[in-house]
N, C-alpha and C positions, 0 to 999 in steps of 0.2 A: 261733211259727210264722205264717208270714203266708198269707193266702188270696188269691189272685189270680183275676181273670175269665178268664185263659186261662192257660196253662203250655203253652212249646215244648218238647220234650226232643230236641236236635238242629239244630245250625245251617249245615246243609247247605240242602237243598230246603225244609225246614222253616221256617228261617227267611223263605222266601219267602211263608209263609202271610200274614205281617202286613204289610200296608203301610197308607197313609193311612185306609182306612176302617175301622182298629181304635183309631184316635186316642181316642176314647171309652173304651176298656177297659184295665185296669191289667193290663199282659203282662210275665210273666216268660220268658228266654230260656235254656236251660241247654246247655250245651257242655263236654264235657272237654278236646276241642281247638281248633285254630284254624277260625275262621268259613270257612266254605263248603264243608265236608264235603269228602269223599272226592273228588268232582270237581275242586273247586279246587286241594287240597293232595297228593292222591295219586294221582289217577285222570284223568279225559278230558282236561283242560285238558292239563296238564304233558306228560302222553302223546304228544299230538297235536302241541303246540309242538316236542316231539322228532323227531317222525315228520315233521314238516317239513322238519327238519335232514337226516335219513336220505334224505328223497325227494330235496332237493337234490344231495347227495353220490351217489344213485344216477344222476341225470340228468347230471352231470358225467361219472361212468364211462362211461354210456352214447353218450355224445356221437359219438363216433367213426361210431355208427350212421349219422348226419345228416352226414357229411361233415365233422364241427366236431371239431379237433385241442384235446381239453383233457383234463385229468387233476385230479382231487381232490387237494388239499394237504393238509396235517396238520391233524387237527381237535383243535381247541383244546378239550376236554372242558370243562373249568373254566369256560370264557368262555361256550359253551353251557349248561351247567350254570347259571350265572349270569343270563343273561340269561331264562331261563325262570324260576326259584325267586325271582330278585331281584324281579321283578314279581308275582309269584304271593303271596309272602308278604306283600307290600306292602297287595295286594287284601285278603288275610285279615284282616290287623291294622285297615284303614279298615273292613271290613265289621264286625267287632265294636264300633269307635270309633263308628262312626254309629248303630248299636244303643244304646251306653252314653249316648250324648246325645239320643236320643229322651225325652222327658217321660215317658211313658208306660210305657216300657220298663224292668226291671230284668235285669241279665246275671249270671247266677250261672257260676263256672266250676268245672268237675268232675264226676266221675261222678254220673248219679243213677240211684238203685234206689226201686222201689216199696216201701211198707211197708204199704200199703191202699189203699182207695177214693180216686184221683184224689190220694193224698199221697205225696211224694219225700221221700227224702232226699238233700245233694249235699256230695260233699267226704267226708273220714274225719276221724275224731280229734275234736281240740277245732274244728276248722273247719268242722264239720258244720253245716249248716242243714236246715231242714224245710221244705219249699214244698208248698202246696195249691193246685189248680187248679180254678175251677167248670168249667173243660173244658179237657182236655189233650190234645195230640197229640204222637205219639210218632213220630218221624223220625229214629232214632239207626243207621241204615244198616247196613252189614256189614262183616265185614273178611275179611282173605286167609286160607282153610282151609289148615291144613297137616298132612298126614297123618303116622300114626303113625312109618314110619321115618325121616322127618326131624325130626319133635318130640321123638323118644325118643333118636336119634342124638346129641346133646349137642354137634353140629359146628356151625359158624355157618352161616346160609342169609339170602337176600334174598327179599323179596315184592315185590309191586306198590308198598307203602307206602315201602319203603326204596331199592330200586333204583337210581331215577331221581336218587337224591343221592349217589349213589358218587363219591368225589373221581377217579376214573380209571375207563376201562373195563376189564372184566376182560379177561385174555390168552384164558383158555376158559371161555365162561360156559355150562353145563349149564342147560339150560330143561326144568322137571318141569310137563308139561302140555303140551298141544295146542290149548287153545282161544283164543279173541281176544285176552285178555291175553298170553298167551304169545306169538302171532304178532306182535302189535304191538311189543313189547320187544325180541323176538328181531330184527326189522327195524330197530330203532333201534341195538342195540348191533352188530349186523354190518357195519351201515354206517360205525360208530365204531371200526371195527377188530378187534373181538372174534371169536374163532372161536365157532361156536354149536353145540351139540348140542342137539337136542328129543327127549325121551322121552316117547311118548304111548302109554298102555294101550288105547287102542281102534286100529282099522285104519287108520284114516286121521286127519290134523289136521283142527280143525275139524269134529269129528265131528257138531254139532247143526246144521251145513248141509246146504243142500241137496246130495244126493249127488254132484252133477255137478260142483259149485262143491268140496266137500270131496275129490273125486278130482286136481281141476284145481291145487287150492292144494298138496296133498302132492307132486306131480310137480314143480311149480316152486319148492317149498321144498327139496325134495331136490337139486336142483342148486345151492343156496347153502349149505346147511347139512347138518351129519350127524343125518339123522333115522331116530329108532329108533320105530317104530310097533308097536304087537303085545305090548307088554312093559311090566312095570312095577316100580318101585323096591320092593328087599326090605330094603337097608339103605345106611346112609352111613359108610365109613371114611375113616381117613387122619386128617389134622390141620387146622387152619384154614390156607388157601390151597393147599392139597394134599388135594384131596377125591376120594374114589374111591367113585361111585356103582354097587352092585352089583343087576344085572338079574335078573329072573327068566327071561330068555330073551335070551341073547347075551352078548358082551364086556362087561365093566366099564367104566365111563366116568369117564375123569380130568380134573378141572377145578379151578380155585382159586375158582371161584365157582359157587354154585346157586342159581338163582332158583326159587321155588315160585309155579306159576302153576296150580292144579288146581282152581279154584272159589272161592267167596265163603260166608260162615257168616254169617245173621243174627245181630246182635247183640242178640235180645231177651234172650239167657240174661245179658245184663249188666245188664240193669237189673228183675229180679225181677219180669217180667210177669205170673206165676201170682197173686203177692200182690196183684195189682190186678184179679183176676178177669178177664184178658185171657186168650183160647184163643191156642194156637198148631197151626199146623200140624204135621206129623210131622217137616218138615224146619227146624223150626224158626222160620218165618216165622209172624207176627202173623194172625190169622184176621180179615180185614176183609170187609163187606160192599159192595153197587155205590156206596153213598154215603160210602165211608170209614171208617165207625164200626165200632168192636171190639165184642166181645162185653160189654164193661165200659161201663156208661152215660156218657156223657158224656166217652170217650176215643176219639180219632180216630188213625190210624196211616196212613202213607204213605212211599213209596219203597221203599228196597231191603229193611228190616225186614219188609214185608208182601208186598210186589209178587211177582209171578211173571215180571214182565220188569224185571230191575235197571240202568236206563236212566235218564240224569238226564231226558231229555226225559220221559219216562215220569212220573217222581217230582215233574217240576215240573208235568204236567198233574195228577196228583194233588192237589197244592198247592193249585193253582186250586179244584179240585173242595172240598176240605176248607175254604178261605177261605168261599167262597160257602154252603156250607152251616152255618158256624159263625154267620154272618150272618143266612141266611135258613132257619132249620131247619123254618120251615112250608111252605117251595118248594125242595125239596133238586134238587140234580142229581146224576147218576150219572157216573162214571167208566167210558168206554169203551177195553177193551182191543182192540178189532179195530183190523185192519191196523196193526199196530206194528212201523216201521220199524227196524232196525240197521244198522251198518256196522262193518267192520273195517279199519282204516288201517295194513295192512301194503302190501305191495310183492308183486302189485298191489292195490289197494283191492277191498273185497268189501261189498256191499250187498245186502238181503235185506226183504221183507217178506211176510206170508201163511204159507201150505201149503208145505212143503217135495214132492218129487215122491214121495218114501217116505210122508209124512204122506196124501198121496192117494189111494195104494194102502192102505194100511192101513186109511182109512174107507170102502175101497171106491167111491171118488168116479169119474163118469161124465166124465174130463176129457181136454181136447188139450194138448199141449205143444208149444212151439216153439222153438228157439236158434237164435240167430244172432251171428256172430261181428263183433268190431271190425274184424279184416283184409278183410271184406266190404264195407265203407264206403269212403266217400274222405275221412274224417278219420281213419279207422284207417289209410289208408296214410300219411296224413301224420306219424302218430306211430309208425309201424313196428311197430303193435303184432300179435302173434302168438298170444297168449293169450287175450285178453279176449273177452267173451260176454255176451249178456242172455238169459237164459231166463225165459218166462213160462208159467204153467198157467191153462187157463180152463176152468169148466163148460161142457161141451157142451150143457147143457139151457137155461140161463138167457145164457150169453154173458159171465159176469161174471168177474173174474179170481179166482185163489183165491192165485196165490202170484207171485211175481216175483224172481229173483235176479241181479245182476250181478256179474262179476269183471272189472274192468279200471280204466284212467284214470277217473278222477271218478265211480266208482259210487255212493258216497254222497251227489252231487247227481242225477246222472242217476236215480237209483230214485223220486225225488220225484211224478214225474207218474204212475207206477204205486200208488203211495202215496194220491193224490188221488183216483184213480179206484176204487181199493178203498174210501176210505173214505166217497165221496159215490156209489157203486153205478153208475158209467159203465161200459157194456160195452166189453169188451175191441176190439172192432172199431168202435166208434164213438170211441174214444179213438185210436184208429190212423186213423181218416178224417174226422174230422170237423175237428180243428184242423189247421192249416199247421203242419210241422216242417221247420225250418231245414236248407238243404243249400249246403255240407257243414257238418256238427256231430256230434259225440260222439254227440246224441240221436238220429239217424237210426238206430242199432243197437236202440235201444227200440222205434222206429216199424216196422222191418221186421219186428222179432221178432213185433209183435202182427199185423201185416197176414198174416203167415205161419201162424197159427193155424187150423186145420181146423175150423170151427164150422159147415160146412154152411151157408155164405153166402161165395158167391165173386165178390162185386162187387167192382171196384176201388177 
């Protein structure tokens, strides 16, 4: 057994903890998969590279609205897939090689499991090694959840880990789940030529979104796909390539491919966290304090295995906090999960920050709400947009934003001024009135929504 100054378990955002400031420490990095974690290899980045292709196809299909005669040609899926993973697989390999070439870093490949206080085994059988860290960072991420009717059915299925590497688009893709992963991948494969059926047990798609966004998204998706809401899967029948999904309400769905996208499970159960004295939440997430410390002395955790916000930008911020606190234990900094933005890269884009309107009601807040449509702005006319909007919610007492929600073109970028305002406690009407907003530009839908808030201040 070799003892290291620092052991990092997980080579996604965990790998970002170690930089040149750690050159004086003996570091070990452990991961059973490719470097870069879910985001680089199976999640955020490949899905967005594929979404860009889907957006391009949709733009060509819609060109007639602008007086342009165009139609999409055949999608060369193998070429699309190779463009994405040819680059990303190389990035992962180079990331691992970069760590292996570091004079102070040892890389161990294999699954790590705790055997006791800051002590882990890596690998199996004769290849097992034991590693101990004076300090340990757990960043092992999460994996797709698979419900019993699928898991116990004995028939093949895909998850976000596998579906993007398929040899060809499915003829008919059944998507189990209506969250952000389901929305993005349905968009990708619909554009690539697949027929799509989405099955969601809640009454709307994207049920965690603001109610106005969820209702609009469901209506838009229903014009493109076969959408089944308010129904649950009871069993999967048939044979590979000829699946029959039996639902508890409504006719069965027959498809050649099933994508399971019902959520994610923290990987704490795969590392025997309890044997290290690491406490868990009921949902399997590792319990951490504001400094990213676990209940076990000398052990930190970050990313999907512990955070309530399973987003790479959140994990990266947590990695920054962990790095600082490892190096400066007498002057630690806290992680802030206030004003966490998120986006769904479907068609149209969706972005959000802060509370939904239903949360404002549940909390009994005295709030004002304003909704402005892209169609009411000059740039919205240029885009021929008929469905997009910006919705903002503000506290009537303080004038501060409580939440913001955008559905429409470039939503993931347009949300950022609102994130800044919430992060820096800028009042909603000050944000609307103090800076100049470019005209005509998509940002006008944001400034217009802010100006329309009824906060008892009607100055121009």
